[in-house]
C-alpha positions, 0 to 999 in steps of 0.5 A: 498493518503496513502500506508498502512503498515499493512498486505494487508489481513487486508484491505477491499476491498475498501482500497485494491483497493485504496492502488493499485491505490495509489501505481501506483500514487506514482510510476509514480510520482517517476518514471516519475518525475511527478510534481502532488503530488511529494511533497506530504509526502506519496511520499516522504516516498517512495522516495529511496524505490522503491524496497519496493514499488514494494514488497508492490505492489506485496502483494497487487496485490496477495491479489486482486487475492486471492480475485477474482480481476483480476490484469492487471497492473504489475510494472517493477521490473528492475525500483525497486531500493533502500531500500526493507523495508519501515522503515518510518511509518507514524503511528505505526501498531497499530494506523494504525489498529485503524484507519482503524477500525473506518473508515470501518466496513469491515476493522475493521471485518478483523482486529478483526478476525486477533487479535482473531486467 
């Protein structure tokens, strides 16, 4: 379970869609008080930061739509409370970019192109 902290434009399609799914999972766990993964470090990282998670979802969904994916699963903005910024990073942005580049050639290409620009 992981929600990246880097710009969604840098995620390949697989990681972008995966992150979208993870955001919905974390949102549902926190909002509905579900037990599964309720103590997972990634879930805990977003407690008290539903506004930030909502904003991350909007950025991810926006990028999905730019790539031609249909987004039909909005989050309820009225439930987006707490901090608007995720200030607790699992890894630095640089480390996240390196990890993604090592995991996936498509992510590596997107990250490399951004660094060249």
